[in-house]
SERO-4910 file (N, C-alpha, C, O; in steps of 0.05 Angstrom, whole numbers):
BEGIN
 pado doro    nc1    nc2    nc3   cac1   cac2   cac3    cc1    cc2    cc3    oc1    oc2    oc3
  Met    A   -616    353   1476   -611    339   1451   -582    345   1442   -574    368   1441
  Gln    A   -568    324   1435   -541    327   1425   -541    339   1397   -560    334   1382
  Pro    A   -521    355   1390   -521    368   1363   -519    347   1341   -506    326   1344
  Val    A   -533    353   1319   -532    335   1296   -508    343   1279   -503    367   1274
  Thr    A   -493    323   1270   -470    329   1254   -474    323   1225   -460    334   1208
  Thr    A   -493    305   1218   -496    297   1190   -526    296   1182   -542    283   1195
  Val    A   -533    311   1161   -559    309   1149   -554    298   1121   -541    310   1105
  Leu    A   -566    274   1116   -560    259   1091   -585    258   1074   -606    249   1083
  Val    A   -583    266   1048   -603    260   1029   -596    232   1018   -578    229   1003
  Leu    A   -611    212   1027   -605    185   1021   -604    179    991   -586    165    981
  Asp    A   -625    188    978   -629    180    950   -636    205    933   -658    207    922
  Pro    A   -616    223    929   -622    248    914   -631    242    886   -620    225    872
  Ile    A   -651    258    877   -660    255    849   -657    283    836   -660    303    849
  Pro    A   -650    283    810   -645    309    796   -668    328    798   -664    353    799
  Glu    A   -693    318    798   -716    335    798   -718    353    823   -730    375    822
  Leu    A   -705    345    845   -706    361    869   -681    377    874   -679    393    893
  Ala    A   -661    373    857   -636    388    861   -641    418    858   -659    426    843
  Pro    A   -625    435    872   -601    430    887   -605    427    917   -585    428    932
  Tyr    A   -629    424    927   -634    421    956   -623    445    972   -612    442    994
  Gln    A   -626    468    961   -614    492    973   -625    499   1001   -609    504   1019
  Leu    A   -651    498   1004   -663    505   1030   -654    485   1052   -648    493   1074
  Glu    A   -653    460   1044   -645    440   1064   -616    444   1072   -608    441   1095
  Gln    A   -599    450   1052   -570    455   1057   -567    479   1076   -551    478   1095
  Glu    A   -582    500   1070   -580    524   1087   -589    519   1115   -578    529   1135
  Thr    A   -610    503   1118   -621    497   1145   -601    481   1161   -596    486   1184
  Ala    A   -588    461   1148   -568    445   1161   -544    462   1169   -534    460   1191
  Ala    A   -535    479   1151   -512    496   1156   -517    515   1179   -499    520   1196
  Ala    A   -541    525   1181   -548    544   1203   -546    531   1230   -541    544   1250
  Ala    A   -549    504   1231   -547    490   1256   -519    477   1260   -515    463   1280
  Gly    A   -501    483   1242   -474    472   1244   -471    444   1235   -452    430   1242
  Ala    A   -491    433   1220   -490    405   1211   -479    403   1183   -481    422   1167
  Thr    A   -467    380   1177   -457    375   1150   -480    364   1134   -494    346   1142
  Phe    A   -482    374   1110   -504    366   1091   -491    348   1070   -472    357   1057
  Val    A   -501    324   1066   -489    305   1048   -510    295   1028   -532    287   1036
  Leu    A   -503    295   1003   -520    282    982   -510    254    978   -487    249    970
  Gly    A   -527    234    984   -522    206    983   -495    196    975   -488    197    951
  Asp    A   -479    188    994   -452    178    988   -445    153   1004   -421    147   1007
  Gly    A   -465    138   1013   -460    114   1027   -455    116   1057   -448     96   1070
  Thr    A   -459    140   1068   -455    144   1097   -480    139   1113   -484    151   1134
  Leu    A   -498    122   1103   -524    118   1115   -522    111   1145   -538    121   1161
  Arg    A   -504     94   1152   -501     85   1180   -495    107   1199   -502    105   1223
  Asp    A   -482    128   1189   -472    149   1208   -490    174   1209   -485    192   1226
  Ala    A   -510    176   1192   -526    201   1192   -546    201   1214   -560    182   1220
  Glu    A   -548    225   1227   -569    228   1248   -596    235   1235   -617    226   1246
  Val    A   -596    249   1213   -621    256   1199   -618    246   1170   -599    251   1156
  Ile    A   -639    232   1161   -640    221   1134   -664    234   1120   -686    232   1129
  Leu    A   -659    246   1097   -680    257   1080   -684    237   1057   -665    230   1043
  Asn    A   -708    227   1054   -714    205   1036   -733    214   1014   -757    221   1020
  Thr    A   -724    214    989   -741    223    967   -761    202    959   -780    208    945
  Gly    A   -756    177    967   -773    155    959   -761    138    937   -772    117    930
  Ala    A   -739    147    925   -726    132    904   -714    106    916   -710     87    901
  Met    A   -708    107    941   -697     83    955   -714     78    980   -720     96    995
  Ala    A   -721     53    984   -737     46   1007   -720     42   1032   -696     36   1030
  Leu    A   -733     44   1055   -720     39   1080   -737     18   1095   -752     25   1114
  Pro    A   -734     -7   1087   -748    -29   1101   -735    -34   1128   -714    -22   1135
  Ala    A   -746    -53   1142   -737    -59   1169   -707    -67   1169   -692    -59   1186
  Ala    A   -699    -83   1149   -671    -92   1148   -652    -69   1146   -631    -69   1158
  Ala    A   -659    -49   1130   -641    -25   1127   -641     -9   1152   -620      2   1160
  Leu    A   -664     -6   1166   -665      9   1190   -648     -4   1212   -637     10   1229
  Arg    A   -646    -30   1212   -631    -44   1233   -601    -38   1230   -586    -42   1249
  Glu    A   -593    -29   1207   -564    -23   1202   -557      5   1213   -533     11   1215
  Leu    A   -577     21   1219   -571     49   1227   -561     49   1256   -571     33   1273
  Arg    A   -542     66   1262   -531     67   1289   -536     94   1302   -536     96   1326
  Arg    A   -540    115   1286   -542    142   1297   -568    157   1289   -573    179   1299
  Cys    A   -583    145   1271   -606    160   1260   -627    166   1281   -635    148   1297
  Arg    A   -636    191   1281   -657    199   1300   -682    209   1286   -703    212   1298
  Leu    A   -679    215   1260   -702    226   1245   -699    219   1215   -678    221   1203
  Ile    A   -722    211   1204   -724    207   1175   -746    226   1165   -768    226   1176
  Ile    A   -741    242   1145   -761    259   1133   -766    251   1104   -748    249   1088
  Arg    A   -792    244   1099   -799    236   1072   -807    261   1055   -822    278   1064
  Tyr    A   -797    262   1031   -805    282   1011   -832    273   1000   -833    255    983
  Gly    A   -854    285   1010   -881    278   1000   -899    270   1023   -891    269   1046
  Thr    A   -924    265   1016   -944    258   1036   -942    228   1043   -946    221   1067
  Gly    A   -936    211   1024   -935    183   1029   -909    175   1043   -888    187   1038
  Tyr    A   -910    155   1060   -886    146   1074   -885    115   1073   -873    103   1091
  Asp    A   -896    103   1052   -896     74   1050   -868     64   1043   -864     39   1044
  Thr    A   -849     81   1036   -822     71   1030   -806     67   1056   -784     55   1056
  Val    A   -818     75   1079   -805     72   1105   -821     53   1122   -845     56   1124
  Asp    A   -807     34   1135   -821     16   1154   -824     32   1180   -807     31   1197
  Val    A   -847     45   1182   -851     63   1205   -852     48   1231   -843     57   1252
  Ala    A   -864     24   1231   -865      8   1255   -837      1   1266   -832      3   1290
  Glu    A   -819     -6   1248   -792    -13   1256   -777     12   1265   -762     12   1285
  Ala    A   -782     35   1251   -769     60   1259   -778     68   1287   -762     76   1304
  Thr    A   -804     65   1292   -815     71   1319   -802     53   1340   -795     63   1362
  Arg    A   -800     28   1334   -788      9   1353   -759     17   1360   -750     12   1382
  Arg    A   -746     28   1340   -718     36   1344   -714     64   1354   -692     74   1356
  Gly    A   -736     78   1359   -734    105   1370   -728    126   1349   -717    147   1355
  Ile    A   -734    120   1324   -729    139   1302   -755    153   1294   -774    140   1287
  Met    A   -755    179   1295   -778    195   1287   -780    195   1256   -760    195   1242
  Val    A   -804    194   1246   -809    195   1218   -829    218   1213   -850    219   1225
  Ala    A   -821    235   1195   -838    258   1187   -842    258   1157   -828    245   1142
  Asn    A   -863    273   1148   -868    275   1120   -874    304   1113   -870    322   1129
  Ala    A   -883    308   1088   -891    335   1079   -921    334   1073   -928    331   1050
  Pro    A   -938    335   1093   -967    328   1090   -982    347   1072  -1003    340   1062
  Ser    A   -972    371   1067   -987    390   1050   -978    388   1021   -989    401   1003
  Tyr    A   -957    372   1016   -946    372    989   -966    362    968   -977    341    970
  Gly    A   -970    379    948   -985    371    924  -1015    366    929  -1028    354    912
  Val    A  -1026    375    952  -1054    370    957  -1071    382    935  -1088    368    924
  Ala    A  -1067    407    928  -1083    420    907  -1079    406    880  -1098    401    865
  Glu    A  -1053    400    874  -1047    387    848  -1060    360    846  -1072    354    825
  Val    A  -1058    343    866  -1069    316    865  -1099    317    863  -1112    302    848
  Ala    A  -1111    336    878  -1140    339    876  -1149    348    848  -1168    338    837
  Asp    A  -1134    367    837  -1140    376    810  -1137    353    790  -1154    349    772
  His    A  -1116    337    794  -1111    315    775  -1132    294    777  -1141    283    757
  Ala    A  -1141    288    801  -1162    268    805  -1188    278    791  -1202    262    777
  Cys    A  -1194    303    795  -1218    314    782  -1216    314    751  -1235    308    737
  Ala    A  -1192    320    741  -1187    319    713  -1190    291    702  -1202    287    680
  Leu    A  -1181    271    717  -1184    243    708  -1213    235    708  -1222    221    690
  Ile    A  -1228    244    728  -1257    238    729  -1271    250    704  -1286    236    690
  Leu    A  -1265    275    698  -1278    288    675  -1269    275    649  -1285    271    631
  Ala    A  -1243    269    647  -1233    257    623  -1245    230    617  -1251    222    595
  Leu    A  -1249    214    639  -1260    187    636  -1290    189    629  -1300    175    611
  Val    A  -1305    206    644  -1334    208    639  -1339    219    611  -1357    210    597
  Arg    A  -1323    239    603  -1328    252    577  -1311    241    554  -1313    250    531
  Arg    A  -1295    220    560  -1279    206    539  -1259    224    526  -1253    220    502
  Ile    A  -1247    243    540  -1231    264    527  -1207    252    512  -1203    259    489
  Pro    A  -1190    235    525  -1166    225    509  -1175    210    484  -1162    213    463
  Trp    A  -1195    194    486  -1205    178    463  -1215    197    441  -1210    193    418
  Leu    A  -1231    217    449  -1242    236    429  -1220    250    415  -1221    255    390
  Asp    A  -1199    259    430  -1176    272    417  -1164    253    396  -1157    262    374
  Gly    A  -1160    228    403  -1149    209    384  -1166    205    360  -1156    202    337
  Glu    A  -1193    205    364  -1211    202    341  -1209    225    321  -1208    222    297
  Val    A  -1207    249    332  -1205    273    315  -1179    272    300  -1178    277    275
  Arg    A  -1157    265    313  -1131    264    300  -1130    242    279  -1115    244    259
  Ala    A  -1146    221    282  -1147    200    263  -1167    205    240  -1171    188    223
  Gly    A  -1180    228    240  -1199    235    219  -1226    223    222  -1242    221    203
  Arg    A  -1233    216    247  -1259    203    252  -1277    222    268  -1290    214    288
  Trp    A  -1279    247    260  -1294    268    274  -1324    259    278  -1334    258    300
  Ser    A  -1337    253    255  -1365    247    256  -1370    220    270  -1390    217    285
  Glu    A  -1353    201    264  -1356    174    276  -1355    174    306  -1368    157    319
  Ala    A  -1341    193    318  -1338    193    347  -1365    198    361  -1368    190    384
  His    A  -1384    211    347  -1409    217    359  -1426    192    364  -1447    193    378
  Ala    A  -1418    169    354  -1432    144    360  -1430    137    390  -1446    120    399
  Glu    A  -1411    149    404  -1408    144    432  -1429    159    449  -1432    153    473
  Thr    A  -1443    178    438  -1462    195    453  -1481    180    471  -1484    188    495
  Pro    A  -1494    158    463  -1514    145    480  -1501    133    506  -1515    127    525
  Arg    A  -1475    129    506  -1462    116    529  -1450    136    548  -1438    128    568
  Val    A  -1452    162    542  -1440    183    560  -1462    195    577  -1484    202    567
  Arg    A  -1457    196    603  -1477    207    622  -1470    235    630  -1447    243    631
  Arg    A  -1491    250    636  -1488    277    648  -1476    273    676  -1484    256    691
  Leu    A  -1456    290    683  -1443    288    709  -1462    290    732  -1460    275    752
  Ser    A  -1481    309    731  -1499    313    753  -1518    291    757  -1532    290    777
  Ala    A  -1520    272    738  -1536    248    741  -1522    225    755  -1533    204    760
  Leu    A  -1496    229    761  -1480    208    772  -1475    211    802  -1479    233    813
  Thr    A  -1465    190    814  -1458    190    842  -1428    185    845  -1417    167    833
  Leu    A  -1415    203    860  -1386    200    864  -1381    189    892  -1392    199    912
  Gly    A  -1364    169    894  -1356    158    919  -1327    164    925  -1309    157    910
  Val    A  -1322    179    947  -1294    187    954  -1285    168    977  -1297    168    999
  Val    A  -1264    153    972  -1254    134    992  -1228    147   1003  -1208    148    990
  Gly    A  -1230    155   1029  -1208    169   1042  -1214    199   1042  -1215    212   1021
  Leu    A  -1219    210   1066  -1227    238   1068  -1207    255   1083  -1214    272   1099
  Gly    A  -1181    250   1076  -1160    267   1086  -1160    293   1069  -1180    300   1057
  Arg    A  -1138    307   1069  -1137    333   1056  -1144    331   1026  -1159    347   1016
  Ile    A  -1133    311   1013  -1138    309    984  -1166    299    978  -1179    311    961
  Gly    A  -1176    279    992  -1203    270    988  -1224    292    992  -1243    295    977
  Arg    A  -1220    308   1013  -1238    330   1018  -1236    351    996  -1257    363    988
  Ala    A  -1212    356    987  -1208    376    965  -1222    367    940  -1234    383    925
  Val    A  -1221    341    934  -1235    330    910  -1265    334    913  -1278    342    894
  Ala    A  -1275    327    937  -1304    330    941  -1313    359    938  -1334    364    926
  Arg    A  -1297    378    948  -1304    406    945  -1305    414    916  -1324    428    907
  Arg    A  -1285    406    901  -1284    413    872  -1307    400    857  -1321    413    841
  Met    A  -1312    375    862  -1333    361    846  -1361    369    854  -1380    365    839
  Ala    A  -1364    381    878  -1391    390    886  -1402    410    866  -1426    413    863
  Ala    A  -1384    425    852  -1393    445    833  -1408    432    809  -1423    445    795
  Phe    A  -1404    406    805  -1417    392    783  -1444    380    792  -1457    366    776
  Glu    A  -1451    384    817  -1477    377    828  -1482    347    828  -1505    338    825
  Leu    A  -1461    331    832  -1464    303    836  -1473    297    864  -1470    314    882
  Arg    A  -1484    274    868  -1487    263    895  -1459    253    904  -1446    238    889
  Ile    A  -1450    261    927  -1423    254    936  -1425    237    962  -1436    246    982
  Leu    A  -1414    213    960  -1412    195    983  -1384    194    993  -1365    200    978
  Gly    A  -1380    187   1018  -1353    186   1029  -1351    162   1048  -1369    156   1064
  Ala    A  -1327    149   1048  -1321    128   1067  -1293    133   1078  -1274    135   1063
  Asp    A  -1292    134   1104  -1266    137   1118  -1270    130   1147  -1283    144   1162
  Pro    A  -1258    107   1156  -1262     99   1184  -1249    118   1205  -1254    115   1229
  Gln    A  -1233    137   1195  -1220    155   1213  -1239    178   1222  -1233    192   1241
  Phe    A  -1262    180   1209  -1280    203   1215  -1308    192   1222  -1317    172   1211
  Ser    A  -1321    206   1240  -1348    199   1247  -1367    207   1225  -1361    224   1208
  Asp    A  -1391    195   1225  -1411    203   1206  -1418    232   1208  -1422    246   1187
  Glu    A  -1419    243   1232  -1425    271   1236  -1404    289   1223  -1411    309   1210
  Thr    A  -1379    282   1226  -1357    297   1214  -1359    297   1183  -1355    317   1170
  Ile    A  -1366    274   1172  -1368    271   1143  -1392    287   1133  -1390    300   1112
  Arg    A  -1414    286   1147  -1437    301   1138  -1431    331   1139  -1441    346   1122
  Ala    A  -1416    340   1158  -1409    368   1161  -1393    378   1137  -1392    402   1131
  Leu    A  -1380    359   1122  -1365    366   1098  -1383    367   1073  -1374    373   1051
  Gly    A  -1409    362   1077  -1428    361   1055  -1427    335   1040  -1434    334   1016
  Ile    A  -1417    314   1053  -1414    288   1041  -1431    268   1056  -1434    269   1080
  Glu    A  -1444    250   1041  -1461    229   1053  -1443    206   1062  -1431    193   1045
  Pro    A  -1442    199   1088  -1425    177   1097  -1437    150   1091  -1461    146   1094
  Leu    A  -1420    131   1083  -1429    104   1079  -1405     85   1085  -1382     93   1081
  Pro    A  -1410     61   1094  -1389     41   1096  -1378     35   1068  -1392     39   1048
  Leu    A  -1353     26   1066  -1340     23   1040  -1357      5   1022  -1361     13    998
  Asp    A  -1366    -18   1031  -1381    -36   1013  -1406    -23   1002  -1412    -25    978
  Asp    A  -1420     -8   1018  -1444      5   1009  -1438     27    989  -1452     31    970
  Leu    A  -1416     41    994  -1407     62    975  -1400     50    948  -1408     61    927
  Leu    A  -1386     27    948  -1379     14    923  -1404      6    907  -1404      7    883
  Arg    A  -1424     -3    921  -1449    -12    908  -1464     12    896  -1477     10    875
  Ala    A  -1462     35    909  -1479     58    902  -1466     77    882  -1480     91    867
  Ala    A  -1440     78    881  -1426     99    865  -1423     92    836  -1418     69    829
  Asp    A  -1425    112    819  -1418    109    791  -1388    113    786  -1376    101    769
  Ile    A  -1377    131    803  -1348    137    801  -1336    134    829  -1347    145    848
  Ile    A  -1315    120    831  -1301    117    857  -1273    129    854  -1259    122    835
  Thr    A  -1266    147    872  -1240    159    872  -1226    153    898  -1237    157    920
  Leu    A  -1201    143    896  -1186    133    920  -1166    153    930  -1150    164    914
  His    A  -1166    158    956  -1148    178    969  -1139    168    996  -1143    181   1016
  Val    A  -1127    144    996  -1117    133   1021  -1087    128   1019  -1077    124    997
  Pro    A  -1073    129   1041  -1044    123   1041  -1041     93   1037  -1059     77   1043
  Leu    A  -1017     84   1028  -1012     56   1025  -1000     46   1052   -978     53   1059
  Thr    A  -1016     29   1066  -1008     18   1091  -1015    -12   1090  -1028    -21   1071
  Pro    A  -1006    -28   1110  -1015    -56   1110  -1045    -59   1109  -1055    -79   1099
  Thr    A  -1060    -40   1121  -1089    -41   1121  -1101    -35   1094  -1121    -47   1086
  Thr    A  -1089    -17   1079  -1100     -9   1053  -1088    -24   1029  -1097    -20   1007
  Gln    A  -1067    -40   1034  -1056    -56   1012  -1078    -74   1000  -1089    -90   1015
  Gly    A  -1083    -71    974  -1104    -88    962  -1132    -81    972  -1149    -99    971
  Leu    A  -1136    -57    981  -1162    -49    991  -1184    -55    971  -1206    -64    979
  Ile    A  -1179    -49    946  -1198    -55    925  -1189    -80    910  -1172    -79    892
  Gly    A  -1200   -103    918  -1193   -128    906  -1217   -141    892  -1236   -127    885
  Arg    A  -1215   -167    887  -1236   -180    871  -1264   -177    885  -1284   -172    872
  Arg    A  -1264   -181    911  -1290   -180    925  -1302   -152    922  -1326   -149    917
  Glu    A  -1285   -131    926  -1295   -104    925  -1303    -96    896  -1324    -83    892
  Leu    A  -1288   -105    877  -1294    -99    849  -1320   -112    840  -1335   -101    824
  Ala    A  -1326   -135    852  -1351   -149    846  -1376   -133    856  -1398   -138    847
  Leu    A  -1372   -115    874  -1394    -99    885  -1401    -76    866  -1423    -64    868
  Leu    A  -1383    -69    848  -1387    -46    830  -1408    -52    808  -1412    -75    801
  Arg    A  -1420    -31    799  -1439    -34    777  -1423    -38    751  -1399    -30    749
  Pro    A  -1435    -51    730  -1420    -54    705  -1413    -28    691  -1394    -27    675
  Thr    A  -1427     -6    698  -1421     20    687  -1402     36    704  -1396     59    697
  Ala    A  -1393     25    726  -1376     40    745  -1348     46    735  -1338     32    718
  Met    A  -1337     68    745  -1310     77    738  -1294     81    764  -1305     90    784
  Ile    A  -1268     74    763  -1252     77    787  -1228     94    780  -1215     90    759
  Val    A  -1221    113    798  -1199    132    794  -1180    129    817  -1189    128    840
  Asn    A  -1154    126    811  -1134    123    833  -1111    143    829  -1096    141    809
  Thr    A  -1108    161    848  -1085    179    848  -1070    176    875  -1055    194    882
  Ser    A  -1074    154    889  -1061    151    915  -1036    134    911  -1014    145    907
  Arg    A  -1038    108    913  -1015     89    909  -1026     65    893  -1048     56    898
  Gly    A  -1009     55    876  -1018     32    859  -1026      8    875  -1045     -6    868
  Gly    A  -1012      3    898  -1018    -21    914  -1045    -21    927  -1053    -41    939
  Val    A  -1059      2    927  -1086      3    940  -1106    -14    924  -1125    -24    935
  Ile    A  -1100    -18    898  -1117    -35    881  -1103    -61    874  -1079    -60    869
  Asp    A  -1117    -83    875  -1107   -108    864  -1107   -105    834  -1128   -108    821
  Glu    A  -1084    -99    822  -1083    -92    794  -1092   -115    775  -1105   -111    755
  Glu    A  -1085   -139    783  -1093   -163    767  -1123   -165    767  -1135   -171    746
  Ala    A  -1135   -162    790  -1164   -164    792  -1178   -142    777  -1198   -146    764
  Leu    A  -1166   -117    778  -1178    -95    763  -1176   -100    733  -1196    -96    718
  Thr    A  -1154   -110    724  -1150   -116    695  -1171   -137    686  -1183   -134    665
  Glu    A  -1174   -157    702  -1194   -178    696  -1222   -167    694  -1237   -174    676
  Ala    A  -1229   -150    714  -1256   -138    714  -1261   -121    690  -1283   -121    678
  Leu    A  -1241   -105    682  -1243    -89    658  -1246   -105    633  -1263   -100    616
  Ala    A  -1228   -125    630  -1228   -142    606  -1254   -157    603  -1264   -162    581
  Ala    A  -1266   -165    625  -1291   -180    624  -1316   -162    622  -1338   -171    620
  Gly    A  -1312   -135    624  -1334   -117    623  -1350   -116    648  -1373   -107    648
  Arg    A  -1339   -125    670  -1354   -124    696  -1354    -96    707  -1372    -90    723
  Ile    A  -1335    -79    700  -1337    -50    705  -1330    -36    679  -1317    -47    661
  Phe    A  -1338    -10    678  -1333      3    652  -1305     13    649  -1292      8    629
  Gly    A  -1294     28    669  -1268     41    664  -1252     47    688  -1261     44    711
  Ala    A  -1227     55    683  -1209     63    704  -1190     85    694  -1182     84    671
  Ala    A  -1184    104    711  -1165    124    706  -1144    124    728  -1151    129    751
  Leu    A  -1120    117    721  -1099    112    741  -1075    130    737  -1063    131    715
  Asp    A  -1067    144    758  -1042    159    758  -1019    143    771   -996    151    769
  Val    A  -1026    121    783  -1007    105    798  -1011     75    792  -1034     66    788
  Leu    A   -989     61    791   -990     32    785   -972     18    806   -956     30    819
  Val    A   -975     -8    808   -959    -24    826   -930    -22    818   -912    -18    835
  Ser    A   -924    -25    793   -897    -23    782   -896      1    763   -911      2    743
  Glu    A   -878     20    769   -876     44    753   -848     48    742   -829     47    757
  Pro    A   -845     53    716   -866     53    695   -875     25    689   -861      5    696
  Pro    A   -898     21    676   -908     -6    671   -892    -19    649   -880     -6    632
  Asp    A   -892    -45    649   -880    -61    628   -895    -54    602   -920    -52    603
  Pro    A   -881    -52    579   -896    -46    554   -917    -66    547   -935    -61    532
  Ala    A   -915    -90    559   -935   -111    553   -958   -111    574   -975   -129    573
  His    A   -958    -91    591   -979    -91    612  -1007    -91    599  -1012    -75    581
  Pro    A  -1024   -109    608  -1051   -111    595  -1068    -86    596  -1085    -82    579
  Leu    A  -1064    -69    616  -1080    -44    618  -1074    -26    594  -1091    -11    585
  Leu    A  -1050    -28    583  -1043    -11    560  -1057    -19    535  -1058     -4    515
  Arg    A  -1069    -43    535  -1082    -52    510  -1113    -49    511  -1127    -56    492
  Ile    A  -1123    -38    533  -1152    -35    535  -1160     -8    522  -1146     12    524
  Asp    A  -1183     -8    510  -1195     15    496  -1191     41    512  -1199     42    535
  Pro    A  -1179     62    500  -1174     87    515  -1200    102    523  -1199    121    538
  Arg    A  -1223     93    513  -1248    103    524  -1251     94    553  -1265    107    569
  Arg    A  -1239     71    559  -1244     57    584  -1221     58    604  -1224     55    628
  Val    A  -1197     62    594  -1173     63    612  -1156     87    604  -1149     91    581
  Ile    A  -1150    104    624  -1133    127    621  -1110    123    641  -1114    117    665
  Leu    A  -1085    126    632  -1062    123    649  -1044    148    647  -1038    157    625
  Thr    A  -1037    158    670  -1018    181    671   -994    173    689   -997    156    706
  Pro    A   -970    185    685   -945    175    696   -939    185    725   -919    199    729
  His    A   -956    179    744   -953    188    772   -946    218    772   -926    227    783
  Phe    A   -964    233    759   -960    261    753   -977    279    771   -976    303    769
  Gly    A   -994    267    788  -1014    282    803  -1004    305    818  -1016    327    818
  Ser    A   -981    302    832   -971    323    849   -953    343    835   -942    361    847
  Ala    A   -950    339    809   -930    355    794   -939    383    788   -960    388    777
  Ser    A   -922    402    797   -924    430    789   -900    445    800   -888    436    820
  Ala    A   -892    466    787   -869    482    797   -876    493    825   -858    494    842
  Asp    A   -901    500    829   -909    512    855   -906    490    877   -897    496    899
  Ala    A   -916    466    871   -915    445    891   -886    437    899   -880    432    922
  Arg    A   -869    437    879   -841    429    884   -827    449    903   -813    441    921
  Ala    A   -832    475    898   -820    495    916   -831    492    944   -816    495    963
  Ala    A   -857    487    946   -869    484    972   -859    459    986   -856    458   1011
  Leu    A   -852    438    971   -842    413    983   -815    419    997   -811    409   1019
  His    A   -797    433    984   -772    440    996   -776    456   1022   -762    452   1042
  Arg    A   -795    474   1021   -800    491   1045   -810    473   1068   -803    477   1091
  Glu    A   -828    454   1061   -840    437   1082   -819    419   1095   -819    415   1119
  Val    A   -802    407   1078   -781    389   1088   -761    405   1105   -752    397   1127
  Ala    A   -753    429   1095   -735    446   1110   -747    455   1137   -732    457   1157
  Ala    A   -773    460   1138   -785    468   1163   -785    445   1183   -779    450   1207
  Ala    A   -790    421   1174   -788    398   1192   -760    394   1202   -755    388   1226
  Leu    A   -740    397   1185   -712    395   1192   -705    416   1212   -691    411   1232
  Glu    A   -713    441   1208   -707    463   1225   -718    458   1253   -705    464   1273
  Met    A   -743    448   1255   -755    443   1281   -738    422   1296   -733    426   1320
  Phe    A   -730    401   1283   -715    381   1296   -688    391   1305   -679    386   1327
  Leu    A   -674    406   1287   -648    416   1294   -649    437   1317   -629    442   1330
  Ser    A   -673    448   1321   -675    467   1344   -685    453   1369   -691    467   1389
  Gly    A   -686    427   1368   -693    412   1392   -723    405   1395   -731    396   1417
  Gln    A   -738    408   1374   -767    402   1375   -774    379   1357   -760    373   1338
  Ala    A   -795    365   1363   -805    344   1345   -819    358   1322   -834    377   1326
  Pro    A   -814    349   1297   -827    361   1274   -858    360   1276   -869    340   1286
  Ala    A   -871    381   1267   -900    382   1268   -912    360   1251   -935    352   1256
  Ser    A   -897    351   1231   -908    331   1212   -901    302   1219   -899    285   1202
  Leu    A   -896    297   1245   -888    270   1254   -911    251   1247   -934    256   1253
  Val    A   -904    228   1235   -925    208   1229   -925    185   1250   -943    169   1250
  Asn    A   -905    185   1268   -905    165   1290   -902    180   1316   -882    178   1330
  Pro    A   -923    195   1324   -921    212   1348   -917    196   1374   -910    208   1394
  Asn    A   -922    169   1374   -918    153   1398   -889    144   1401   -883    130   1420
  Val    A   -871    151   1383   -844    143   1384   -830    154   1410   -836    176   1418
  Val    A   -813    138   1421   -796    147   1443   -768    152   1431   -754    132   1427
  Pro    A   -761    177   1426   -736    182   1411   -711    172   1425   -709    173   1450
  Gly    A   -693    161   1409   -666    155   1419   -664    127   1430   -643    121   1442
  Ile    A   -684    110   1427   -681     82   1437   -659     68   1422   -657     71   1397
  Gln    A   -641     54   1435   -620     39   1422   -628      9   1422   -631     -3   1443
  Val    A   -633     -2   1399   -641    -30   1396   -620    -45   1380   -612    -37   1359
  Arg    A   -611    -67   1391   -591    -83   1377   -605   -104   1360   -591   -120   1347
***
């Protein structure tokens, strides 16, 4: 492997500054470390925070790139198929924020079932006693069924946490056999059957062409009128217009979303006008914590170090890539 001369943070964001571990890793290998300055075409390694996308058209402009590392678990900002075609390895930080996102998903489930944000607002507005009128519509958690869609690291972590509340837990993930899912203490079901059976659905899938709009009008029509849906994965996994229509029409009870198709939402977004008993929105905060951020830098630096030492990163998301292909 030829020595790397440039490691570029394509789209640096203040929240991740000063990128010290990454700088030290590059320096140890004799490479120049650059914080986004327009040298995209010349960089052998690109670190992508996700603030800027790398679609096929952008990848076609690259002449020397051999590796792209995404800050985070998701890699939907990179056209992985085109990168693979061009012989560019793509890696991510698969452990980033697993505990935090799982905690956040569980918190949203509890907040939605127990009406926590709405109750807080009622108390602050002086309606302490009036809030108790909601009691007949609130269910005991252990009387409900939770459906986990996507049983990767985060989905499994959510199931483990929620098991303490003694719910029935269903799981759908075509990547795993029924036997594997049962071994996790989860009842396997096809997605449609899970949607029909669950009181609460929590989504933990990456955004890919296959999962884009995974929960659309047809799928929402399978839910019970009392059902609730929680999304801490990517906004595009849900057809947002269809979800808004289902909520407004009362065809499902509620939704708790940490992610939206467009972030931040337009102030006129219809979800912002739905009763806070039924809709909870948080600002793509699921993975946020000081601990997770420090671990993110370590994970990206580790992938970079492996590559600079002549190895494929352990977190490669396109393991079938043939590195170094030159495509015009």
